[in-house]
N, C-alpha and C positions, 0 to 999 in steps of 0.2 A: 482767419483761423486755420484754414487749410494750408495757406502759404507758410504759416508759422510751424505747423506740424511737419510739413515737408522739409523745412529748414532744419528743424530739430532732428529729424530722421537722418538727414544728410550729415549733420555733425556727429551723431552717434556712430554712423557707419564709418566716417572718416577716422574717428578716434579708435574704433575697433581695429581698423586696418593698421593704424599706427602702433597699437599695442602688439599686434601680431608681428609687425616689422621689427620692433625692438626686441621682442622675445626671440626672434630667429637671428638676431645679431645685426640687423640693418635698420635704417630709419627711412620713413616715407619722405620723399622730396617736398611734398606739399603739406607737411604736418601743420595743422592750424595753430597748435600751441606754440611751436617755434622756439628758437633760442632767444633768450632775452638777458639783459644785464642783471647781475646780482648786486644788490645794494649800491647802485651807481652813485648815489649822493655821498657815499663814503669812499668807495673805491676810486672814483675819478679824481680825488684830491691828491692821490699819491702818484709818483712817476711810473711805478710798475708794481703790480700785485701778483704774487707767484702761485699761491695755493690757498686752500681753505679747509678748515675742520670745524664742524658744528657739534656741540655737546649733545649727548643722547637725549636730554630733555628739551633741546632746541633753544635754550636761554642764552648760550654763549657761542660766539663765533670768533675763532682765531684765524689769522691769515698772515702771510709774510709780505712785508713791503720792502722794496729794493730801489736803490738809486739807478739812474739810467745805465751806468756802467757796471752795476752790481757790486760796487765797492762797499756799499752798505746793504746789509740784509738782516732785518729784525722782525720779530714776531709781535704783532699787536692784536688787540681784542676789542670787541664791542659786546655789550649785553642788551638783550631784548627786554624792554621794560614797558608794559602797558601798550604794546604794539609798536613801539618806537625804539630805534637803536641809540644806545648811549654814544657819547663822544669817544672816539678811538683812543686807546692808551697802550703804551708799550708794556708788554708782559714783564712781570717783576724779575724774571730770570733771563731776560733778553736785552740786547742793546750794545753789549761790549764786543762780542765776537760775531761771526757770521752764522746766524741762526735761521732756520727755515723748516717747512714741512711738518707742522703740528698734526697730531693724531690722537684722538681720545680713546681711552679704554672703554669697554662696554658699559661700565658703571659710572663713567665720568669722573672717577677719582684719580686717574692718572692721565697725564698729557705727555705723550712722547714727541720728540722733535729731533732735528738733525743740527749738529753744530761742529765747528772746528776748534772749539775751546780746548785748552789744555786739560789734562786729567787731574792736575793738582793746582790749587790756588797759588802755590809757591812758584809755579811756572807762568811766564808772561806771554810767551809766543803761542800762536795757533798751531794746531796739528792737523792731521787728516780729518775728514768728516766721519763722525760716529753718531750712533743713535743714543740719545739721552732721554731722561724723563724727570718730571716733577710729580709729586703726589700730594693728596690732601685727605683729611679724615672725613669730610663731607663736602657737598657742593657749595656750602656757605663758608667753608674754611679757606685759609690762605694756602698757597702752594708751598711745599717744602722741597728743597733740593737746589740744583739738579743732581742727578745720579747717572753715571755712565752704565749702559747695559752690560758692558764687558764681553768677554769671549763666551761662547763661540760666535755670537752675533757680530760684534765689532772685531776689527782686525787692523793691521797696518795699512790696509787699503781703504777706500772711501765707501761708506755705507749711507744710503739715502732712502727717503720716502717709506717709512714704516706703515704697515697696514696689518691688522690683526683679525683673525677669525674668533668666534666666541670660545673656541677650544683653547685659545692662547697661541695657536700656530701663527708664525710671523712671516710676512712676505715683504721683501725690501729689494732695493736696487744696489748693485755693487759693480765696480769697474775693475776688479782685481783678480786674484787667483781663483781658478775654477770657472771663470767666465768662458762662454763659448765664442765670444767675440769682443765687442767693445763694452757696453753696459748690458747686464743681464738682470732678469728677475730671479732673486734667490728665495729659497724657502728654508725656514728653520722650525722644526717640529718642537712642540712643548709637551714633554712627557715627565710625569711624576714630579711636577713642580720645577722643572728646569728645561733649558733649551739644549737640544742635542745638535750634532754636526749639521752645519748649513750646507745646502747643495743648490747648484744652479738648476732651474726648472727645465723640463724636457724640451725637445725640439718643436713641440706644438706651440710653445711660447717663445723660446729664445732662438736666436740665429747667430751668424757671424757678424751681424750688424748691431744696431742699438735698440734695446728694449728696456723701458724704464717706467718709473712712476706707476706702480700697480696698486689698484684698490681691490681688495677682496671682499666679497659679500660675507656678512657675519656667519652664515652657514657654509661658507666656502663653496658655494654652488657656481659662482662665476668670478672672473677676474677681468677688470678693466685696466688697460695699460696703454702706453704710447710706443709706437714703432716709428723710427726716424728714417726718412728717405727710402722707404720700402718700395720696390718696383710696383707700379700700377696704382700708387696712392694718389691722393689729391694734392700732395705737396708738403714738404717739410716734415712735420710729425703729425701722425693721425692717431686717434683713439681706436683701439681694437678691443674685442671681447672674446674671451674663451670660457666655455662652460664645462663643468666637471660632471661626468656621468659614469656611474659604476666605478668611481675612484680614478677615472682617467680624464685628463684635460683634453678637450677638443682643440683642433687647430684654430688659432686666433682668426677672427673675422673682422674686417674693417667695419666700423660703425656707421659709415655712409656719409653722404654730402649734407645731410641736415645738421650734422655736428662738425664734420671736418671741412677745412678750407685749404687754400693754397699756403696758408700760414701754419704756425705751430699750434697744435692742441695738446694739452698735457694736464697733469695733476688732477685726475678725476676723483670725485668724492660723491657718494650716493647716500641720500636720505632714504633708507630702505623701507621705512614705515610709510612714507608718503609717495614713494616712487619719483623722486626728483634727483636728477643728475646735475651736479655742479662741476665745472671744470674751468681751466685757464686757457685763454686763446690770445694769439697775437693778430687776430683778424683785422683787416683794414678796409674801411669804407670812405676814406678821405678822398674828396674830389680834387684833383690837381689841374683841372681845366679852369683857367682864370681869364678875365678880360680887364681892360683898363678902367672899368667902372667899379671894380671890386674894392671895397673899403677895408681898412685895417681890421675893424671889428669882424667883418665877414671872414677875412682870412684866418683870424685867430679862432673864430667859431669853428671853422673847418679843421684847423689843426688840433683843436681840443675835443674833437668828437670822442665818444667812448670807444668806438672802434677805430683807433688811430694807429694801430700797429704796435702799441705797447701791450704788455701783459695785463689782461683784465679778467675778472671773474664773470662767468656766465652760468645760466641754469636752463634746464629744459625738463618738462614733464616726461617721465620715462616709466610708464606703468609696468612694463615688462621687467623692470629691475626691482620692483617691490617684492619683498619676501616675507613681510611680517603683517 
């Protein structure tokens, strides 16, 4: 009994330490919860999975599947029914053009996404990437659309990865005019039922390098995003967090080695009710040390690991990101 109590106390202390770490923008190296695959029985059947969006009621999960060379990029979905996921299906609005990065509205009645589809059905060729949306009358109804968000959100440049606060304020990535460098996180305020002029976020977030794929908390208290090849990082792209205090965004802080690896981490999404962070990673744990006794089945098993360098979805309990 005493041993069990000591063990329980140790777990509580460790989790408290972890909660403090994530609240301050870093993660404990020995977090007992750890990063784990998200729906591996579904994700592992696709060559590459890029991002994820879960409906507000938790019943629908949309994500982007891509071919190895990204020639194909389509949005698929599964439904959670009686504790099990349904068979994946291509979203009714996707499959013909390059579609990616789904994002639900707070009521679950709109689904935003990024596409290079033409503005009119009379045009056949793709264009630059814009933010689009479909909508429905209820969560049981079919999607209608898609519709282009138009200016000032979209432009002749590429717009990516939409994320919305409850206020309607929009955060997204753009690689064009007004950027401080390569890709920047942009902000477009929602006022009196419409979006006003878009702006690149301040130097606490953006630099002359690459900042992209931002998830904003519903109350806009924090922003999770990727920085690419930033000096001192763990390698490739790392997830950063910035917090807003008194209306000012703090300088972004690396989220630490529990999440970031020498490979790319990107496309964050947070279940803010339950404090779970979902993200995409190209982490790799394939063992390339072989001997003459290795069988073909063993080699294929190693090649087909979940962590095999392809884009995969992961999750981690992150109580410091819970706000509801």
